[in-house]
C-alpha positions as CSV (number, residue, x, y, z in Angstrom):
1,M,116.2,-60.7,46.2
2,V,116.4,-57.3,44.5
3,V,113.2,-55.5,43.3
4,V,113.5,-53.4,40.3
5,P,111.1,-51.0,38.7
6,D,110.3,-52.7,35.4
7,A,107.0,-51.6,33.8
8,I,103.9,-49.3,33.9
9,G,100.8,-51.1,35.2
10,T,97.8,-51.4,32.8
11,P,95.3,-50.4,32.6
12,H,96.0,-47.1,33.8
13,D,94.3,-43.6,33.5
14,Q,93.5,-42.4,29.9
15,K,92.8,-39.0,28.6
16,S,89.3,-38.0,28.6
17,G,87.0,-35.0,28.3
18,Q,87.6,-31.3,27.8
19,V,90.5,-29.4,29.6
20,A,91.1,-25.6,30.0
21,G,94.3,-24.2,28.5
22,I,96.9,-22.9,30.9
23,N,99.6,-20.4,30.2
24,M,103.0,-21.1,31.8
25,V,106.7,-20.6,31.5
26,A,108.3,-24.0,31.0
27,S,111.9,-24.8,31.8
28,A,114.1,-28.0,32.7
29,T,112.5,-27.9,36.1
30,S,108.9,-27.3,35.4
31,S,106.4,-30.2,34.9
32,P,105.7,-30.7,32.1
33,A,109.5,-30.1,31.4
34,Y,111.0,-28.2,28.5
35,W,114.0,-30.2,27.3
36,G,115.4,-27.5,24.9
37,T,118.6,-25.4,25.4
38,P,119.9,-25.7,28.9
39,G,119.3,-22.6,30.7
40,K,116.3,-21.3,28.6
41,V,112.7,-21.1,29.1
42,V,109.7,-21.0,26.7
43,L,106.1,-19.8,27.0
44,W,103.5,-22.6,26.5
45,T,99.8,-22.7,26.5
46,T,99.1,-26.3,27.8
47,Y,96.1,-28.5,27.6
48,L,96.8,-31.3,30.1
49,Q,95.2,-33.9,32.3
50,W,97.3,-35.4,35.2
51,L,97.0,-39.1,34.9
52,T,98.0,-41.5,37.9
53,I,100.6,-43.9,36.5
54,Q,101.3,-47.0,38.8
55,V,104.8,-48.4,38.2
56,L,105.4,-52.3,38.8
57,D,108.3,-54.5,39.8
58,Q,109.9,-57.2,37.5
59,F,107.4,-59.7,39.1
60,G,104.4,-57.3,38.0
61,N,103.7,-56.2,41.7
62,P,103.3,-52.5,42.7
63,L,106.5,-50.9,44.0
64,D,107.0,-50.8,47.9
65,M,107.4,-47.6,50.0
66,I,111.3,-47.9,49.7
67,Y,111.1,-46.3,46.1
68,G,108.9,-43.5,47.3
69,W,110.0,-39.9,46.4
70,I,112.6,-40.9,43.7
71,D,112.6,-39.0,40.4
72,V,110.7,-40.2,37.3
73,Y,112.3,-40.3,34.0
74,E,110.6,-41.0,30.6
75,R,112.0,-41.6,27.1
76,P,110.5,-39.0,24.6
77,K,109.4,-40.3,21.2
78,N,112.3,-40.9,18.6
79,T,115.1,-40.5,21.2
80,T,117.3,-43.2,22.9
81,G,117.8,-41.4,26.1
82,F,115.7,-40.8,29.2
83,K,114.6,-37.4,30.6
84,K,113.5,-36.3,33.8
85,I,109.9,-35.3,34.1
86,N,110.2,-33.4,37.4
87,Q,107.8,-35.9,39.0
88,Q,108.5,-38.2,41.8
89,L,107.0,-41.7,42.8
90,E,104.6,-41.7,45.6
91,G,104.9,-44.0,48.6
92,N,102.4,-46.4,46.9
93,G,104.5,-46.6,43.5
94,T,102.5,-44.1,41.6
95,Y,103.3,-40.7,39.9
96,Q,101.2,-37.8,38.3
97,D,102.1,-37.7,34.5
98,P,101.0,-34.5,32.7
99,V,99.4,-35.8,29.5
100,G,98.2,-33.4,26.6
101,V,99.4,-31.0,24.2
102,R,101.2,-27.8,24.1
103,N,101.4,-24.8,21.9
104,Q,104.6,-22.9,22.1
105,N,104.4,-19.1,22.0
106,G,107.5,-17.8,20.4
107,G,111.1,-19.0,20.8
108,E,113.3,-19.8,23.7
109,R,114.0,-17.0,26.0
110,N,116.3,-16.0,28.8
111,P,114.5,-16.3,32.2
112,N,115.7,-12.7,33.1
113,D,114.2,-11.5,30.0
114,L,110.5,-12.4,31.2
115,E,108.6,-9.5,32.4
116,C,105.6,-9.9,34.5
117,T,103.6,-6.8,34.9
118,P,100.5,-6.8,37.1
119,K,97.3,-5.5,35.3
120,M,95.2,-3.1,37.4
121,R,91.3,-3.4,37.5
122,H,89.4,-0.3,37.5
């Protein structure tokens, strides 16, 4: 018998409460991932909660350890393909899903164009 990842377990964590905004550089390798032009990055202010999501097999059972540490893909709204979210299944068949909103600060940039200057306190 072959066990196949098939569904998200419900009920699962839901967004709740207030979250603080975090400024970040997002790319194809960050989480949450930026799926724009390959090789480009964006500056985001994100307001996220990390939800624990359980993945079930075709029989409705939690996945076994054999699936631990494989990459997780999701299908973005209004698309037909799947995108890597830069999270991996843990040994118990769960993964951490960054859920929330983001505000993009400007357009796409080349990673080498970003300048990080430390600010001195007096």
